[in-house]
N, CA, C and O atoms as a GROMACS GRO file, in nm:
protein
  448
    1MET      N    1   1.538  -4.781   7.878
    1MET     CA    2   1.533  -4.704   7.756
    1MET      C    3   1.410  -4.615   7.762
    1MET      O    4   1.298  -4.660   7.788
    2HIS      N    5   1.433  -4.488   7.738
    2HIS     CA    6   1.323  -4.392   7.736
    2HIS      C    7   1.341  -4.299   7.616
    2HIS      O    8   1.453  -4.275   7.570
    3LEU      N    9   1.231  -4.247   7.567
    3LEU     CA   10   1.232  -4.153   7.456
    3LEU      C   11   1.149  -4.032   7.494
    3LEU      O   12   1.034  -4.044   7.536
    4VAL      N   13   1.209  -3.915   7.479
    4VAL     CA   14   1.140  -3.788   7.504
    4VAL      C   15   1.148  -3.706   7.376
    4VAL      O   16   1.258  -3.680   7.326
    5VAL      N   17   1.035  -3.665   7.324
    5VAL     CA   18   1.030  -3.577   7.208
    5VAL      C   19   0.967  -3.448   7.257
    5VAL      O   20   0.850  -3.446   7.297
    6THR      N   21   1.043  -3.339   7.254
    6THR     CA   22   0.989  -3.213   7.304
    6THR      C   23   0.881  -3.161   7.210
    6THR      O   24   0.873  -3.201   7.094
    7LYS      N   25   0.800  -3.072   7.262
    7LYS     CA   26   0.693  -3.010   7.181
    7LYS      C   27   0.754  -2.940   7.059
    7LYS      O   28   0.701  -2.950   6.949
    8ALA      N   29   0.865  -2.869   7.081
    8ALA     CA   30   0.931  -2.798   6.970
    8ALA      C   31   0.978  -2.896   6.862
    8ALA      O   32   0.961  -2.870   6.743
    9ALA      N   33   1.036  -3.009   6.904
    9ALA     CA   34   1.084  -3.109   6.808
    9ALA      C   35   0.966  -3.172   6.733
    9ALA      O   36   0.972  -3.191   6.612
   10SER      N   37   0.861  -3.204   6.806
   10SER     CA   38   0.744  -3.265   6.744
   10SER      C   39   0.683  -3.172   6.639
   10SER      O   40   0.651  -3.216   6.529
   11GLN      N   41   0.667  -3.046   6.673
   11GLN     CA   42   0.609  -2.950   6.578
   11GLN      C   43   0.699  -2.933   6.456
   11GLN      O   44   0.650  -2.921   6.344
   12TRP      N   45   0.831  -2.931   6.476
   12TRP     CA   46   0.924  -2.917   6.365
   12TRP      C   47   0.916  -3.039   6.274
   12TRP      O   48   0.911  -3.025   6.152
   13LEU      N   49   0.915  -3.160   6.333
   13LEU     CA   50   0.907  -3.282   6.253
   13LEU      C   51   0.776  -3.289   6.175
   13LEU      O   52   0.775  -3.334   6.060
   14ILE      N   53   0.667  -3.247   6.235
   14ILE     CA   54   0.538  -3.246   6.165
   14ILE      C   55   0.546  -3.160   6.040
   14ILE      O   56   0.498  -3.199   5.934
   15LYS      N   57   0.606  -3.042   6.052
   15LYS     CA   58   0.621  -2.953   5.935
   15LYS      C   59   0.722  -3.009   5.835
   15LYS      O   60   0.694  -3.016   5.716
   16GLU      N   61   0.840  -3.048   5.885
   16GLU     CA   62   0.949  -3.093   5.799
   16GLU      C   63   0.913  -3.216   5.717
   16GLU      O   64   0.947  -3.225   5.599
   17LEU      N   65   0.843  -3.312   5.779
   17LEU     CA   66   0.809  -3.437   5.712
   17LEU      C   67   0.665  -3.440   5.661
   17LEU      O   68   0.618  -3.544   5.614
   18ASP      N   69   0.595  -3.328   5.671
   18ASP     CA   70   0.456  -3.317   5.627
   18ASP      C   71   0.371  -3.430   5.686
   18ASP      O   72   0.303  -3.503   5.615
   19LEU      N   73   0.378  -3.442   5.819
   19LEU     CA   74   0.308  -3.550   5.888
   19LEU      C   75   0.162  -3.516   5.913
   19LEU      O   76   0.125  -3.401   5.935
   20LYS      N   77   0.081  -3.619   5.909
   20LYS     CA   78  -0.061  -3.609   5.939
   20LYS      C   79  -0.090  -3.693   6.063
   20LYS      O   80  -0.011  -3.779   6.100
   21ASP      N   81  -0.203  -3.667   6.126
   21ASP     CA   82  -0.245  -3.742   6.244
   21ASP      C   83  -0.241  -3.892   6.214
   21ASP      O   84  -0.299  -3.938   6.116
   22GLY      N   85  -0.173  -3.968   6.299
   22GLY     CA   86  -0.160  -4.112   6.280
   22GLY      C   87  -0.034  -4.156   6.210
   22GLY      O   88  -0.002  -4.274   6.209
   23ASP      N   89   0.041  -4.062   6.150
   23ASP     CA   90   0.168  -4.096   6.086
   23ASP      C   91   0.271  -4.133   6.192
   23ASP      O   92   0.250  -4.112   6.311
   24GLY      N   93   0.384  -4.188   6.146
   24GLY     CA   94   0.489  -4.230   6.236
   24GLY      C   95   0.625  -4.177   6.196
   24GLY      O   96   0.649  -4.143   6.080
   25VAL      N   97   0.714  -4.170   6.294
   25VAL     CA   98   0.853  -4.129   6.272
   25VAL      C   99   0.941  -4.227   6.348
   25VAL      O  100   0.920  -4.254   6.466
   26LYS      N  101   1.043  -4.279   6.277
   26LYS     CA  102   1.139  -4.365   6.345
   26LYS      C  103   1.268  -4.286   6.368
   26LYS      O  104   1.305  -4.199   6.290
   27PHE      N  105   1.335  -4.320   6.476
   27PHE     CA  106   1.466  -4.264   6.507
   27PHE      C  107   1.567  -4.377   6.498
   27PHE      O  108   1.539  -4.490   6.538
   28PHE      N  109   1.686  -4.347   6.446
   28PHE     CA  110   1.789  -4.449   6.426
   28PHE      C  111   1.926  -4.384   6.429
   28PHE      O  112   1.938  -4.263   6.412
   29PRO      N  113   2.032  -4.465   6.452
   29PRO     CA  114   2.167  -4.408   6.454
   29PRO      C  115   2.206  -4.361   6.315
   29PRO      O  116   2.175  -4.425   6.214
   30LYS      N  117   2.274  -4.248   6.310
   30LYS     CA  118   2.317  -4.190   6.182
   30LYS      C  119   2.419  -4.280   6.113
   30LYS      O  120   2.417  -4.294   5.991
   31ASP      N  121   2.506  -4.340   6.191
   31ASP     CA  122   2.604  -4.433   6.135
   31ASP      C  123   2.636  -4.538   6.241
   31ASP      O  124   2.598  -4.525   6.357
   32GLU      N  125   2.706  -4.641   6.199
   32GLU     CA  126   2.737  -4.751   6.290
   32GLU      C  127   2.885  -4.754   6.321
   32GLU      O  128   2.950  -4.857   6.302
   33THR      N  129   2.939  -4.642   6.368
   33THR     CA  130   3.081  -4.634   6.398
   33THR      C  131   3.114  -4.707   6.527
   33THR      O  132   3.029  -4.724   6.615
   34VAL      N  133   3.238  -4.748   6.537
   34VAL     CA  134   3.289  -4.807   6.660
   34VAL      C  135   3.410  -4.724   6.699
   34VAL      O  136   3.499  -4.707   6.617
   35PRO      N  137   3.416  -4.671   6.819
   35PRO     CA  138   3.315  -4.684   6.923
   35PRO      C  139   3.190  -4.604   6.888
   35PRO      O  140   3.192  -4.514   6.805
   36VAL      N  141   3.081  -4.640   6.953
   36VAL     CA  142   2.952  -4.578   6.928
   36VAL      C  143   2.957  -4.430   6.964
   36VAL      O  144   3.009  -4.393   7.070
   37LYS      N  145   2.904  -4.345   6.877
   37LYS     CA  146   2.900  -4.201   6.901
   37LYS      C  147   2.756  -4.158   6.922
   37LYS      O  148   2.677  -4.156   6.828
   38HIS      N  149   2.722  -4.125   7.046
   38HIS     CA  150   2.588  -4.077   7.077
   38HIS      C  151   2.589  -3.924   7.066
   38HIS      O  152   2.576  -3.854   7.166
   39GLY      N  153   2.604  -3.875   6.944
   39GLY     CA  154   2.613  -3.732   6.922
   39GLY      C  155   2.479  -3.667   6.896
   39GLY      O  156   2.375  -3.733   6.895
   40PRO      N  157   2.482  -3.535   6.874
   40PRO     CA  158   2.359  -3.458   6.860
   40PRO      C  159   2.284  -3.480   6.729
   40PRO      O  160   2.166  -3.448   6.720
   41LYS      N  161   2.349  -3.532   6.628
   41LYS     CA  162   2.283  -3.551   6.498
   41LYS      C  163   2.265  -3.699   6.470
   41LYS      O  164   2.361  -3.771   6.443
   42GLN      N  165   2.140  -3.745   6.478
   42GLN     CA  166   2.107  -3.884   6.450
   42GLN      C  167   2.000  -3.887   6.342
   42GLN      O  168   1.952  -3.783   6.297
   43GLY      N  169   1.964  -4.007   6.301
   43GLY     CA  170   1.870  -4.022   6.191
   43GLY      C  171   1.725  -4.022   6.234
   43GLY      O  172   1.690  -4.060   6.345
   44TYR      N  173   1.641  -3.977   6.141
   44TYR     CA  174   1.496  -3.979   6.160
   44TYR      C  175   1.432  -3.988   6.022
   44TYR      O  176   1.487  -3.938   5.924
   45ALA      N  177   1.317  -4.051   6.015
   45ALA     CA  178   1.246  -4.063   5.888
   45ALA      C  179   1.100  -4.094   5.914
   45ALA      O  180   1.064  -4.153   6.016
   46LYS      N  181   1.017  -4.053   5.819
   46LYS     CA  182   0.876  -4.090   5.826
   46LYS      C  183   0.867  -4.241   5.809
   46LYS      O  184   0.927  -4.297   5.718
   47ASP      N  185   0.792  -4.305   5.897
   47ASP     CA  186   0.780  -4.451   5.893
   47ASP      C  187   0.646  -4.489   5.956
   47ASP      O  188   0.633  -4.491   6.078
   48ASN      N  189   0.549  -4.519   5.872
   48ASN     CA  190   0.415  -4.553   5.921
   48ASN      C  191   0.398  -4.701   5.951
   48ASN      O  192   0.292  -4.743   5.998
   49GLU      N  193   0.501  -4.782   5.923
   49GLU     CA  194   0.494  -4.925   5.950
   49GLU      C  195   0.617  -4.969   6.027
   49GLU      O  196   0.713  -5.019   5.968
   50PRO      N  197   0.616  -4.950   6.159
   50PRO     CA  198   0.733  -4.987   6.241
   50PRO      C  199   0.769  -5.135   6.225
   50PRO      O  200   0.681  -5.220   6.207
   51ASP      N  201   0.899  -5.164   6.230
   51ASP     CA  202   0.950  -5.300   6.221
   51ASP      C  203   0.988  -5.348   6.361
   51ASP      O  204   1.098  -5.319   6.409
   52ARG      N  205   0.899  -5.420   6.425
   52ARG     CA  206   0.920  -5.472   6.561
   52ARG      C  207   0.966  -5.360   6.655
   52ARG      O  208   1.077  -5.366   6.709
   53PRO      N  209   0.883  -5.260   6.675
   53PRO     CA  210   0.924  -5.148   6.760
   53PRO      C  211   0.948  -5.193   6.904
   53PRO      O  212   0.870  -5.271   6.960
   54ILE      N  213   1.055  -5.143   6.962
   54ILE     CA  214   1.084  -5.174   7.102
   54ILE      C  215   1.044  -5.059   7.193
   54ILE      O  216   1.038  -5.075   7.315
   55LEU      N  217   1.017  -4.944   7.134
   55LEU     CA  218   0.973  -4.830   7.211
   55LEU      C  219   0.887  -4.742   7.122
   55LEU      O  220   0.926  -4.708   7.010
   56GLU      N  221   0.769  -4.706   7.170
   56GLU     CA  222   0.678  -4.619   7.097
   56GLU      C  223   0.617  -4.518   7.192
   56GLU      O  224   0.580  -4.551   7.305
   57ILE      N  225   0.608  -4.394   7.146
   57ILE     CA  226   0.533  -4.293   7.220
   57ILE      C  227   0.446  -4.219   7.119
   57ILE      O  228   0.482  -4.208   7.001
   58LYS      N  229   0.334  -4.169   7.164
   58LYS     CA  230   0.246  -4.091   7.077
   58LYS      C  231   0.240  -3.949   7.131
   58LYS      O  232   0.215  -3.927   7.250
   59GLN      N  233   0.262  -3.854   7.042
   59GLN     CA  234   0.259  -3.714   7.081
   59GLN      C  235   0.209  -3.632   6.963
   59GLN      O  236   0.250  -3.654   6.849
   60ASP      N  237   0.121  -3.540   6.990
   60ASP     CA  238   0.065  -3.453   6.885
   60ASP      C  239   0.006  -3.534   6.770
   60ASP      O  240   0.007  -3.489   6.655
   61GLY      N  241  -0.046  -3.654   6.800
   61GLY     CA  242  -0.107  -3.738   6.698
   61GLY      C  243  -0.008  -3.818   6.616
   61GLY      O  244  -0.048  -3.888   6.523
   62ILE      N  245   0.121  -3.808   6.647
   62ILE     CA  246   0.227  -3.877   6.572
   62ILE      C  247   0.283  -3.990   6.657
   62ILE      O  248   0.302  -3.974   6.778
   63ASN      N  249   0.310  -4.104   6.594
   63ASN     CA  250   0.370  -4.219   6.662
   63ASN      C  251   0.521  -4.217   6.642
   63ASN      O  252   0.570  -4.241   6.531
   64TYR      N  253   0.594  -4.188   6.747
   64TYR     CA  254   0.741  -4.187   6.742
   64TYR      C  255   0.790  -4.321   6.794
   64TYR      O  256   0.740  -4.371   6.895
   65HIS      N  257   0.888  -4.381   6.724
   65HIS     CA  258   0.932  -4.514   6.766
   65HIS      C  259   1.078  -4.541   6.734
   65HIS      O  260   1.143  -4.472   6.655
   66ILE      N  261   1.127  -4.645   6.801
   66ILE     CA  262   1.261  -4.700   6.777
   66ILE      C  263   1.239  -4.847   6.745
   66ILE      O  264   1.171  -4.918   6.819
   67ASN      N  265   1.297  -4.893   6.634
   67ASN     CA  266   1.280  -5.031   6.592
   67ASN      C  267   1.379  -5.125   6.661
   67ASN      O  268   1.483  -5.082   6.710
   68PHE      N  269   1.344  -5.251   6.664
   68PHE     CA  270   1.426  -5.354   6.728
   68PHE      C  271   1.571  -5.352   6.678
   68PHE      O  272   1.663  -5.368   6.758
   69ALA      N  273   1.591  -5.334   6.550
   69ALA     CA  274   1.726  -5.337   6.492
   69ALA      C  275   1.818  -5.230   6.553
   69ALA      O  276   1.940  -5.244   6.546
   70ASP      N  277   1.760  -5.126   6.611
   70ASP     CA  278   1.841  -5.017   6.666
   70ASP      C  279   1.848  -5.018   6.819
   70ASP      O  280   1.894  -4.922   6.880
   71ASP      N  281   1.801  -5.128   6.879
   71ASP     CA  282   1.807  -5.141   7.025
   71ASP      C  283   1.950  -5.123   7.076
   71ASP      O  284   1.971  -5.059   7.180
   72TRP      N  285   2.049  -5.178   7.005
   72TRP     CA  286   2.189  -5.171   7.048
   72TRP      C  287   2.234  -5.027   7.071
   72TRP      O  288   2.319  -5.002   7.156
   73PHE      N  289   2.178  -4.933   6.997
   73PHE     CA  290   2.221  -4.794   7.006
   73PHE      C  291   2.148  -4.718   7.116
   73PHE      O  292   2.209  -4.637   7.187
   74PHE      N  293   2.020  -4.743   7.131
   74PHE     CA  294   1.938  -4.665   7.224
   74PHE      C  295   1.923  -4.727   7.362
   74PHE      O  296   1.883  -4.658   7.456
   75SER      N  297   1.955  -4.856   7.377
   75SER     CA  298   1.936  -4.921   7.507
   75SER      C  299   2.025  -4.855   7.612
   75SER      O  300   2.132  -4.802   7.581
   76SER      N  301   1.980  -4.860   7.735
   76SER     CA  302   2.052  -4.803   7.850
   76SER      C  303   2.059  -4.651   7.847
   76SER      O  304   2.141  -4.592   7.917
   77ARG      N  305   1.975  -4.587   7.768
   77ARG     CA  306   1.980  -4.442   7.756
   77ARG      C  307   1.839  -4.382   7.755
   77ARG      O  308   1.743  -4.444   7.711
   78THR      N  309   1.832  -4.260   7.803
   78THR     CA  310   1.715  -4.176   7.778
   78THR      C  311   1.755  -4.087   7.662
   78THR      O  312   1.851  -4.011   7.671
   79THR      N  313   1.681  -4.095   7.554
   79THR     CA  314   1.707  -4.015   7.435
   79THR      C  315   1.606  -3.901   7.433
   79THR      O  316   1.485  -3.923   7.437
   80THR      N  317   1.658  -3.779   7.426
   80THR     CA  318   1.572  -3.661   7.416
   80THR      C  319   1.593  -3.599   7.279
   80THR      O  320   1.706  -3.569   7.240
   81VAL      N  321   1.484  -3.580   7.206
   81VAL     CA  322   1.488  -3.516   7.075
   81VAL      C  323   1.430  -3.377   7.095
   81VAL      O  324   1.319  -3.360   7.145
   82ASP      N  325   1.508  -3.276   7.054
   82ASP     CA  326   1.466  -3.137   7.075
   82ASP      C  327   1.493  -3.058   6.948
   82ASP      O  328   1.562  -3.104   6.858
   83TYR      N  329   1.437  -2.940   6.943
   83TYR     CA  330   1.458  -2.849   6.830
   83TYR      C  331   1.478  -2.708   6.882
   83TYR      O  332   1.403  -2.660   6.968
   84GLN      N  333   1.580  -2.642   6.828
   84GLN     CA  334   1.602  -2.500   6.853
   84GLN      C  335   1.637  -2.437   6.719
   84GLN      O  336   1.712  -2.496   6.641
   85PRO      N  337   1.585  -2.318   6.690
   85PRO     CA  338   1.610  -2.256   6.560
   85PRO      C  339   1.759  -2.244   6.524
   85PRO      O  340   1.795  -2.260   6.408
   86ASP      N  341   1.844  -2.218   6.623
   86ASP     CA  342   1.986  -2.201   6.593
   86ASP      C  343   2.061  -2.334   6.581
   86ASP      O  344   2.169  -2.338   6.522
   87LYS      N  345   2.006  -2.443   6.634
   87LYS     CA  346   2.071  -2.574   6.630
   87LYS      C  347   2.003  -2.671   6.535
   87LYS      O  348   2.066  -2.767   6.488
   88GLY      N  349   1.877  -2.648   6.505
   88GLY     CA  350   1.800  -2.745   6.430
   88GLY      C  351   1.756  -2.859   6.521
   88GLY      O  352   1.750  -2.842   6.643
   89LEU      N  353   1.724  -2.973   6.463
   89LEU     CA  354   1.684  -3.090   6.540
   89LEU      C  355   1.810  -3.153   6.598
   89LEU      O  356   1.908  -3.173   6.527
   90PHE      N  357   1.808  -3.184   6.728
   90PHE     CA  358   1.925  -3.246   6.789
   90PHE      C  359   1.884  -3.345   6.897
   90PHE      O  360   1.775  -3.337   6.953
   91PHE      N  361   1.973  -3.437   6.924
   91PHE     CA  362   1.951  -3.545   7.019
   91PHE      C  363   2.047  -3.530   7.137
   91PHE      O  364   2.162  -3.491   7.119
   92THR      N  365   1.998  -3.560   7.256
   92THR     CA  366   2.085  -3.571   7.373
   92THR      C  367   2.058  -3.707   7.437
   92THR      O  368   1.947  -3.760   7.431
   93PHE      N  369   2.161  -3.761   7.498
   93PHE     CA  370   2.154  -3.894   7.559
   93PHE      C  371   2.202  -3.887   7.703
   93PHE      O  372   2.304  -3.825   7.732
   94THR      N  373   2.128  -3.951   7.792
   94THR     CA  374   2.169  -3.961   7.931
   94THR      C  375   2.159  -4.108   7.974
   94THR      O  376   2.080  -4.184   7.919
   95ALA      N  377   2.241  -4.145   8.070
   95ALA     CA  378   2.242  -4.283   8.118
   95ALA      C  379   2.106  -4.321   8.174
   95ALA      O  380   2.037  -4.238   8.234
   96ASP      N  381   2.069  -4.445   8.154
   96ASP     CA  382   1.939  -4.496   8.198
   96ASP      C  383   1.962  -4.633   8.262
   96ASP      O  384   2.013  -4.723   8.195
   97PRO      N  385   1.925  -4.651   8.387
   97PRO     CA  386   1.955  -4.778   8.456
   97PRO      C  387   1.855  -4.890   8.426
   97PRO      O  388   1.803  -4.952   8.518
   98ASP      N  389   1.827  -4.916   8.298
   98ASP     CA  390   1.730  -5.022   8.265
   98ASP      C  391   1.797  -5.149   8.214
   98ASP      O  392   1.734  -5.228   8.143
   99THR      N  393   1.924  -5.170   8.248
   99THR     CA  394   1.993  -5.288   8.196
   99THR      C  395   2.003  -5.397   8.301
   99THR      O  396   2.010  -5.373   8.421
  100VAL      N  397   2.004  -5.518   8.250
  100VAL     CA  398   2.021  -5.635   8.334
  100VAL      C  399   2.125  -5.723   8.267
  100VAL      O  400   2.102  -5.774   8.157
  101ALA      N  401   2.239  -5.740   8.331
  101ALA     CA  402   2.347  -5.825   8.278
  101ALA      C  403   2.384  -5.786   8.135
  101ALA      O  404   2.412  -5.873   8.052
  102GLY      N  405   2.386  -5.656   8.107
  102GLY     CA  406   2.433  -5.609   7.978
  102GLY      C  407   2.329  -5.604   7.868
  102GLY      O  408   2.359  -5.552   7.760
  103ALA      N  409   2.210  -5.656   7.888
  103ALA     CA  410   2.106  -5.651   7.785
  103ALA      C  411   1.993  -5.563   7.835
  103ALA      O  412   1.962  -5.562   7.955
  104SER      N  413   1.932  -5.492   7.746
  104SER     CA  414   1.824  -5.404   7.790
  104SER      C  415   1.702  -5.486   7.830
  104SER      O  416   1.680  -5.596   7.779
  105VAL      N  417   1.626  -5.432   7.920
  105VAL     CA  418   1.503  -5.497   7.964
  105VAL      C  419   1.409  -5.514   7.845
  105VAL      O  420   1.341  -5.616   7.834
  106ASN      N  421   1.405  -5.415   7.757
  106ASN     CA  422   1.317  -5.424   7.640
  106ASN      C  423   1.357  -5.540   7.550
  106ASN      O  424   1.272  -5.610   7.496
  107TYR      N  425   1.487  -5.560   7.534
  107TYR     CA  426   1.535  -5.670   7.451
  107TYR      C  427   1.495  -5.803   7.513
  107TYR      O  428   1.450  -5.894   7.442
  108GLU      N  429   1.511  -5.815   7.645
  108GLU     CA  430   1.474  -5.939   7.712
  108GLU      C  431   1.324  -5.964   7.699
  108GLU      O  432   1.282  -6.079   7.679
  109ARG      N  433   1.243  -5.861   7.711
  109ARG     CA  434   1.098  -5.877   7.694
  109ARG      C  435   1.064  -5.921   7.552
  109ARG      O  436   0.974  -6.002   7.532
  110TYR      N  437   1.138  -5.867   7.454
  110TYR     CA  438   1.111  -5.901   7.315
  110TYR      C  439   1.136  -6.050   7.290
  110TYR      O  440   1.063  -6.113   7.214
  111LEU      N  441   1.238  -6.105   7.355
  111LEU     CA  442   1.272  -6.244   7.333
  111LEU      C  443   1.175  -6.341   7.400
  111LEU      O  444   1.168  -6.458   7.362
  112MET      N  445   1.101  -6.293   7.499
  112MET     CA  446   1.010  -6.382   7.573
  112MET      C  447   0.885  -6.412   7.495
  112MET      O  448   0.798  -6.485   7.542
   0.00000   0.00000   0.00000
């Protein structure tokens, strides 16, 4: 599992959510449909108190994270968050070989 937040996306989120240095943003699935839809529009919100984060990156003074409850959606993927004026904020997903017997490595580490 990897998370990439582009400079354009980070700057847009800072303005959109009125973020200050040290604030946080969580990413989460927009809905819990079956089958899972890894589409371009997913959820994001200001969140300065992560709930058991399984992935955190810091960029432009902001802590971007994915919480444990959303591991099922983001595991086995590299998630890229980007921004373009004509598209707005959007997500892309690519396969990520970090799985072992169907469970993400991050999940297994969390249980240990």
